[in-house]
LOKEMAR-838976 format. One record per residue: residue number from 1; residue in one letter; chain; y, z, x of N, C-alpha, C, O in turn. Coordinates in nm, 3 decimals. Last residue first. Layout:
// residues N
> NUM A A Y Z X Y Z X Y Z X Y Z X
...
***
This chain:
// residues 90
> 90 E A 3.187 -3.694 3.824 3.247 -3.601 3.955 3.402 -3.586 3.937 3.467 -3.523 4.019
> 89 V A 2.962 -3.679 3.590 3.087 -3.673 3.626 3.128 -3.654 3.734 3.088 -3.541 3.761
> 88 E A 2.670 -3.807 3.491 2.709 -3.713 3.552 2.871 -3.742 3.576 2.893 -3.863 3.579
> 87 C A 2.529 -3.804 3.159 2.633 -3.887 3.261 2.634 -3.775 3.356 2.605 -3.662 3.319
> 86 E A 2.326 -3.870 2.852 2.418 -3.785 2.961 2.441 -3.832 3.084 2.361 -3.918 3.121
> 85 Y A 2.464 -4.075 2.548 2.409 -4.070 2.689 2.454 -3.942 2.777 2.571 -3.904 2.785
> 84 L A 2.434 -4.040 2.247 2.481 -3.972 2.350 2.378 -4.019 2.493 2.259 -3.998 2.519
> 83 W A 2.514 -4.103 1.880 2.441 -4.144 2.005 2.494 -4.126 2.151 2.594 -4.191 2.182
> 82 A A 2.683 -3.926 1.670 2.708 -3.995 1.790 2.581 -4.011 1.882 2.554 -3.917 1.958
> 81 E A 2.735 -3.883 1.327 2.675 -3.895 1.455 2.654 -3.955 1.521 2.602 -4.062 1.487
> 80 F A 2.999 -3.716 1.141 2.963 -3.856 1.219 2.845 -3.789 1.296 2.847 -3.670 1.327
> 79 Y A 3.057 -3.676 0.794 3.005 -3.634 0.944 2.985 -3.776 1.003 2.965 -3.888 0.956
> 78 D A 3.098 -3.746 0.530 3.205 -3.660 0.551 3.119 -3.603 0.716 3.129 -3.483 0.743
> 77 E A 3.018 -4.019 0.524 3.118 -4.010 0.455 3.183 -3.826 0.483 3.298 -3.794 0.456
> 76 W A 2.941 -4.127 0.896 2.891 -4.122 0.714 3.063 -4.056 0.686 3.164 -4.044 0.755
> 75 K A 2.974 -4.345 1.142 3.035 -4.303 1.064 3.005 -4.251 0.908 3.038 -4.320 0.811
> 74 H A 2.789 -4.345 1.392 2.780 -4.349 1.276 2.856 -4.270 1.236 2.849 -4.150 1.261
> 73 L A 2.881 -4.430 1.751 2.893 -4.380 1.668 2.900 -4.386 1.492 3.007 -4.427 1.445
> 72 Q A 2.698 -4.498 2.076 2.740 -4.504 1.943 2.769 -4.421 1.846 2.692 -4.326 1.835
> 71 I A 2.794 -4.325 2.302 2.697 -4.550 2.319 2.718 -4.565 2.187 2.771 -4.674 2.167
> 70 V A 2.942 -4.136 2.432 2.916 -4.193 2.306 2.892 -4.302 2.345 2.963 -4.371 2.417
> 69 K A 2.852 -3.966 2.715 2.909 -4.083 2.654 2.870 -4.107 2.535 2.748 -4.102 2.520
> 68 Y A 2.814 -3.590 2.805 2.786 -3.724 2.725 2.867 -3.842 2.730 2.983 -3.810 2.759
> 67 T A 2.821 -3.334 3.040 2.875 -3.447 2.997 2.816 -3.565 2.930 2.764 -3.646 3.006
> 66 T A 2.785 -2.978 2.989 2.698 -3.106 3.032 2.774 -3.232 2.977 2.790 -3.230 2.855
> 65 G A 2.839 -2.733 2.914 2.885 -2.783 3.084 2.837 -2.910 3.068 2.855 -2.969 3.174
> 64 A A 2.813 -2.762 2.649 2.776 -2.647 2.718 2.742 -2.700 2.869 2.631 -2.702 2.922
> 63 I A 2.950 -3.051 2.629 2.889 -2.987 2.531 2.798 -2.874 2.647 2.717 -2.926 2.725
> 62 R A 3.165 -3.319 2.640 3.118 -3.218 2.688 3.051 -3.082 2.636 3.134 -3.000 2.598
> 61 L A 3.218 -3.635 2.522 3.200 -3.528 2.453 3.124 -3.449 2.633 3.056 -3.511 2.715
> 60 Y A 3.385 -3.928 2.557 3.291 -3.893 2.626 3.298 -3.709 2.568 3.410 -3.661 2.582
> 59 T A 3.497 -4.244 2.369 3.434 -4.077 2.425 3.360 -4.074 2.466 3.264 -4.152 2.462
> 58 L A 3.484 -4.490 2.306 3.506 -4.454 2.428 3.530 -4.321 2.486 3.568 -4.288 2.598
> 57 D A 3.368 -4.478 2.008 3.297 -4.501 2.129 3.326 -4.535 2.258 3.244 -4.593 2.331
> 56 D A 3.534 -4.154 1.926 3.529 -4.278 1.930 3.406 -4.376 2.021 3.357 -4.313 2.114
> 55 V A 3.738 -3.871 1.787 3.607 -3.916 1.865 3.583 -4.098 1.850 3.626 -4.153 1.749
> 54 L A 3.964 -3.834 1.687 3.942 -3.849 1.814 3.832 -3.917 1.877 3.826 -3.990 1.976
> 53 S A 3.899 -3.813 1.420 3.993 -3.919 1.482 3.973 -3.974 1.612 3.965 -4.090 1.651
> 52 N A 3.611 -3.658 1.306 3.742 -3.624 1.391 3.817 -3.793 1.413 3.735 -3.884 1.416
> 51 R A 3.388 -3.535 1.108 3.438 -3.612 1.130 3.605 -3.597 1.207 3.696 -3.529 1.159
> 50 D A 3.199 -3.301 1.290 3.255 -3.316 1.171 3.336 -3.447 1.220 3.352 -3.471 1.339
> 49 L A 2.864 -3.403 1.438 2.977 -3.336 1.409 3.095 -3.402 1.314 3.094 -3.518 1.272
> 48 F A 2.580 -3.442 1.581 2.632 -3.436 1.483 2.765 -3.337 1.465 2.762 -3.214 1.478
> 47 A A 2.416 -3.613 1.864 2.545 -3.517 1.815 2.563 -3.506 1.665 2.552 -3.622 1.625
> 46 R A 2.156 -3.654 2.043 2.235 -3.723 1.942 2.320 -3.594 1.876 2.266 -3.487 1.847
> 45 F A 2.002 -3.778 2.349 2.055 -3.685 2.265 2.152 -3.730 2.143 2.217 -3.835 2.150
> 44 T A 1.936 -3.991 2.524 1.848 -3.901 2.470 1.890 -3.777 2.416 1.824 -3.674 2.433
> 43 I A 1.898 -4.316 2.532 1.948 -4.215 2.440 1.887 -4.095 2.432 1.796 -4.076 2.351
> 42 D A 1.882 -4.533 2.841 1.789 -4.443 2.744 1.871 -4.332 2.675 1.918 -4.248 2.752
> 41 I A 1.987 -4.857 2.833 2.022 -4.706 2.910 1.897 -4.617 2.781 1.855 -4.651 2.670
> 40 S A 1.976 -5.186 3.010 1.930 -5.098 2.880 1.921 -4.959 2.925 1.863 -4.929 3.029
> 39 F A 2.039 -5.517 3.037 2.047 -5.398 3.102 2.032 -5.332 2.954 2.054 -5.377 2.841
> 38 D A 2.140 -5.800 3.010 1.994 -5.772 3.034 1.966 -5.632 3.085 1.877 -5.619 3.168
> 37 R A 2.405 -5.845 2.903 2.392 -5.796 3.033 2.224 -5.718 3.078 2.200 -5.621 3.150
> 36 D A 2.336 -5.892 2.625 2.418 -5.977 2.697 2.439 -5.957 2.827 2.496 -6.050 2.884
> 35 Q A 2.195 -5.692 2.556 2.133 -5.795 2.546 2.193 -5.903 2.654 2.133 -5.972 2.736
> 34 Y A 2.197 -5.377 2.636 2.273 -5.454 2.613 2.210 -5.602 2.662 2.180 -5.626 2.779
> 33 R A 1.972 -5.178 2.428 2.001 -5.227 2.539 2.071 -5.355 2.487 2.051 -5.421 2.385
> 32 W A 1.875 -4.790 2.419 1.987 -4.923 2.377 1.950 -5.004 2.487 1.913 -4.966 2.598
> 31 T A 1.611 -4.622 2.314 1.661 -4.716 2.434 1.729 -4.778 2.373 1.687 -4.833 2.271
> 30 R A 1.581 -4.293 2.207 1.594 -4.447 2.200 1.643 -4.514 2.282 1.739 -4.463 2.340
> 29 F A 1.533 -3.989 2.098 1.489 -4.075 2.186 1.528 -4.186 2.128 1.519 -4.195 2.006
> 28 Y A 1.725 -3.649 2.098 1.668 -3.795 2.045 1.625 -3.916 2.145 1.677 -3.931 2.255
> 27 P A 1.773 -3.351 2.007 1.749 -3.432 2.144 1.708 -3.525 2.038 1.668 -3.498 1.924
> 26 Q A 2.113 -3.275 1.934 1.954 -3.250 1.874 1.903 -3.337 2.004 1.980 -3.382 2.088
> 25 L A 2.400 -3.010 1.862 2.359 -3.141 1.961 2.185 -3.102 1.935 2.131 -2.993 1.923
> 24 D A 2.638 -3.029 1.662 2.522 -2.975 1.675 2.455 -3.077 1.769 2.455 -3.200 1.755
> 23 A A 2.977 -2.936 1.741 2.887 -3.017 1.711 2.736 -2.971 1.742 2.711 -2.890 1.832
> 22 K A 3.343 -2.901 1.700 3.191 -2.806 1.723 3.088 -2.929 1.703 3.133 -3.024 1.640
> 21 T A 3.599 -2.951 1.882 3.550 -3.017 1.782 3.444 -2.897 1.814 3.448 -2.821 1.911
> 20 T A 3.916 -3.043 2.090 3.783 -2.976 2.058 3.769 -2.977 1.958 3.867 -2.997 1.886
> 19 G A 4.080 -3.301 2.296 4.059 -3.214 2.179 3.963 -3.125 2.204 3.917 -3.114 2.318
> 18 V A 4.090 -3.434 2.569 4.235 -3.469 2.434 4.194 -3.362 2.319 4.287 -3.336 2.243
> 17 T A 4.040 -3.408 2.875 4.019 -3.326 2.763 4.159 -3.385 2.615 4.279 -3.363 2.597
> 16 I A 3.957 -3.678 3.058 4.072 -3.620 3.023 4.024 -3.542 2.900 3.964 -3.610 2.816
> 15 H A 3.816 -3.918 3.116 3.750 -3.775 3.164 3.836 -3.630 3.128 3.802 -3.514 3.155
> 14 F A 3.888 -4.142 3.023 3.922 -4.082 3.198 3.905 -3.958 3.231 3.948 -3.894 3.326
> 13 Q A 3.838 -4.167 2.803 3.764 -4.277 2.915 3.801 -4.257 3.053 3.771 -4.317 3.156
> 12 N A 3.894 -3.820 2.697 3.908 -3.971 2.675 3.843 -4.076 2.782 3.778 -4.009 2.862
> 11 L A 3.663 -3.578 2.507 3.721 -3.639 2.636 3.724 -3.786 2.607 3.644 -3.858 2.547
> 10 I A 3.647 -3.295 2.358 3.640 -3.419 2.350 3.719 -3.473 2.452 3.828 -3.426 2.484
> 9 E A 3.419 -3.001 2.398 3.532 -3.076 2.409 3.560 -3.237 2.419 3.487 -3.300 2.495
> 8 C A 3.286 -2.817 2.159 3.223 -2.948 2.192 3.400 -2.964 2.290 3.498 -2.929 2.224
> 7 N A 3.057 -2.543 2.077 3.192 -2.559 2.099 3.165 -2.734 2.188 3.067 -2.766 2.254
> 6 E A 2.782 -2.619 1.817 2.823 -2.571 1.951 2.954 -2.597 2.015 2.971 -2.718 2.005
> 5 Y A 2.594 -2.520 1.517 2.755 -2.545 1.619 2.724 -2.504 1.757 2.667 -2.405 1.803
> 4 F A 2.365 -2.613 1.354 2.384 -2.482 1.471 2.501 -2.555 1.584 2.489 -2.617 1.690
> 3 W A 2.441 -2.708 1.029 2.416 -2.699 1.173 2.451 -2.593 1.257 2.537 -2.506 1.241
> 2 N A 2.527 -2.694 0.726 2.437 -2.580 0.803 2.401 -2.623 0.898 2.281 -2.594 0.903
> 1 M A 2.809 -2.857 0.605 2.674 -2.878 0.642 2.652 -2.778 0.733 2.737 -2.758 0.821
***
């Protein structure tokens, strides 16, 4: 696919780099509700990336110096769509 790729680090749940890939980061807005916890967060970006077995719902992505938590991952036939929450990592 012809996307505007950026270099992307794949981080595990401990924020340790486990791999790299290319991602097309796009602004996106959706409120994600955790019904069992009466809690919600705003999804502000989504990324399109090539299928990669290192990416799942425990993954963090670092793109252009900013870290994002993968909130939901849609696995399409030839690519992934990840809904992202921008987070601060110390």
